[in-house]
N, C-alpha and C positions, 0 to 999 in steps of 0.2 A: 505493500500498499504506499502511496506518494502523497504526503500532504501538501495543501494549498497553504503557501505561506504569506501569499499577497495577493490582493485582486483590485484592479483598478479599471473602470471604465474609460476608454480614451475618446470614443466618438460614439454616435448612434450605431449600436449593434456592434462595436468592435470594443474587446476586453483584453486586456494583459494580466496575465497570471504568473506566479514565481511559485515552481512545485519544487518541493524536496526531492533530488535525484543527484546524489554526490557522485556516483561512479559515471552517469552520463556528462555531468557538469566538467569532469577532468577528461575525458575521451574525446567530447564533441569537437567539430571543425566548423568553420564557416561554410554554411550551405547545406548542412546534414539536416535530418529531421526526426521527430520521434512519432511513434503511434501510440494512442492512449485509448482507453475505454471509459466510458463513466459509469454505465451501469454493469456490473459484475455478469448478469444473467442473461440480459435481453440487449445490451449496448453494442453497436457496431463499432469496429476498430476504425480511427480517424487519424489520417496523417496532419502534422502541423510542425512547419519550421520553427527550429528553435532561435529565438531572437537573441537570445544572449546567456552567458551562463556566469557564475559567481562560484569558484572553486571553494573560498573560503567559507562561504555558507552553505557551499553542498547543495545548490539550487539552478534551474535552467528556468529560462523565463520564455513563455509562448505569449503570441498574440493571435488573436483569431476573431473572425467575424461570424457573428448568427446567421446560418443560413438555412441548415436543416434542422431534424430532430437534434442530434447530438450535439451540435453546438450550441443549441438552446439548454438542453440540460446542461451543459458545461456552464453556461453564464448564470445558470441557477444557484451553484455550489458557492461557498464562502470557505473563507480564511479558516482553517482546522478541518476541514472536509478532507477525504482521503480517495484518491483515484483507485479503482481496483487493479488497474493495468497499466504500465506504462514502458515503453520497451525504445531502446535507441543508443547510441546514435546511429541512424540509417541513411543509405544515400550516399553517393560520391561526394566527398568534400570539394568545394570550390578550388581550383589550381590558384595559388596565389605565389605570386614574384613580384619583382619590381619591374612593370612594364613602361613606365614612364608616366603618361598622363593617361588617366581612366577616367571617364564618365559615368556615373552611376544614376540611373534614373528609375525612380519607384513613382506608381502610379497608387493610390489608395491602400488598401492593406498590404500591398507588395513591398511598402516601404519596410515593413516588418522584417522579411527574410532580407531585404537589401543592407539592413542596418549591419549587421555582423560581418559581411561581405567588404562593404566599404571599411569598416575598421579593421579587418583585415589588411586589405590594399593600403591603407594609410599606415600603419606600423610596418609593411614590407618598404615602404621610402616612395610610394606613388605619389604624385600629384592626384588629388582626388576632387574632381568637379559634380557636385551633385543636384541633380534636378527632382524635386519633387512635385508631385500635382493630384488633383482630387478634382470632383465636381464642385465643391465649395470648402468654405472655410472649415465648418463644422466635420466635415472628413478628413481633414490632415491630421497625420499622426506624427509622433518622432521628430518633431520640426528641431527641437533644440538639440536633440541627440544627434542629429543629420549634421546640423549646422556646427557642432562641434568638431566633427571629423574633417568637414570639407575645406577646401582651399579656395574654392569658390561654389558659394551657395544660389540656386535660383528656386524661388516657389511659384508654381501657377496653379490659377483656379480656373473651372472652365468659366464660370459665372463673373470672374472678376472681383469676388466677395472678399479676396485675398491675395496679397502678392500679386503678380502679373497675370493679366486676363489672356491666357493662352493654353493650348495642348502642350504636353511635354516636348512634343516632336519639333516646335517652332524653335526655342533656344537649342535644342539638339543638332538642328540643321544650322544654325549659326555657329556654334562650336566645330562643327566639321568643316567649315568654311574659313575656318582662322588659317594663316600661314602656317601655323604648326598644327595640324591636324592632331586629334587625340589617338593614342595607341590603342586603345579601345574602350568598347562601351558595355555595361552590364545594365539590362532593361528588366526590371520584375514588377508585374502589376497584372490587370486585366488582358486577357489574351489579345484582343484587338489592339489594346495600347502596345504590347509588345512587337505585333505584327507591322504596325506602323513604325515603330522606333526602328526595327530592322529594314524596312524599307527606304527609310530616311538615311540611314548611314551605308545602305548599298552602293550607291552612286559614287560614294568617297572612298570605297572598299575599305572601310574601317571594320575590324572584326566586332561582333557583335554577339555578346552571351546572354541568353534568355535562360528563366527559370519557370518549368511547366509544371509546378507543384500542384496547381489548381486542378488537374484531372487525375491526380491520384486517389485510388479508393483503398485497396488492402494495404499498399504499401510493402510488400515483399516480395511482388512478381508473379504471384500465386493467381489472381483473379484475372488479368489482362485487361481490365479496365482503362489503363493508364497507356496504352498502346499508341504512339505516334509514329508518322512518317516524318523523318529526318533524312535529307538526302536520297530519298526513295528506297530508304530503308526504314523496317519496323523496328522502333525501339521502345522499351518499356521504361517510364519516367522514374520508376522508383528504384529498378537496379541500374539502369545504363545513365540515369540521370541524378538529379532532376534539372541538369544544366546541358544546353545543347547550342550549337550554332544558329542563331536565329536566322542566318541566311539560308539555311537549308531545310529549315521547319516547314512543315505543311499546316499552315496556321488555320485555313479554312476548313479541313478535315477535323482538326482538332476542336475548333469553334462548334461546327456542327454536333460532334459527338458531346460536347459540354452541354448544349442546349438540350439534348436528350433526356437530359438529369434533371433540369430545372423544375419540371413536373412534380416528379417524384418527392424532389426535396421539399417544395412547397408544401404538398399534400401532408408528407410526414410533419413538418414544422406544425402545419394547422392542427394536425389531428393531437401531436403532444400538447400544443396550447389549449386547445378544447378539453383534454384531459386534466389538465392543470386546473381550469376553471371550474370543472366539475368536482373535482377534488375538494378546492376551496368552498365552493358553494354547500357541498354535503357536510363541513365539517361548522358551519356555521349555526 
């Protein structure tokens, strides 16, 4: 059992949790994830990126968005509660070295898995340019943490309610057009955002790495739900990734497959919410 040590709501439907997991904290590397289970008997296993770790405390930090039943159930847990199952670290760690100048682009909840990667790149001596964006100010997360890491920091909102009114691809294009273009781009966020970041950098031949963790289900390579086409080859995100060359990913296929899960996630979320309401009313 892994105890919840800290919980905070970062924005609408987005939560941060620190969980006791000393062995995972010692072994984890940037880009890796864990699998947890909220209910020992009936809960599904869900993969979540390790956003941070504290070896001294023996804890890891996860940041998640409420989408389906399991993330809704997780959001109802409080400090002191224990998770019945938590396994990790899993997945291939991000390759970290001194590349030179690296642009880290995060969209929405994607800023959470981007944070440890940007941190590791900075520690390796890279110049880190960070671009983070969201639909509006209320959905921005980890602003101060990312700003602390960055040599140059750019914040965008779709509606202009905070920072620059633009999509993240606009400043990314400007940076690629500089006399000294970046050596590498890492983009993490909604699939459509990663697709257009990859298309933005393609004409400039700037290597662009994306993280496809949003399509993972089982997290061990057994279910096949996370298969994607990369360079005309089938890959499994949980064991071959979660990071791939964005210029080789078939994003259209991935987006279509993700959309097929949305109705199921919504129904599971609503059924669980209805059950909570019924339980509350029966106790009155």
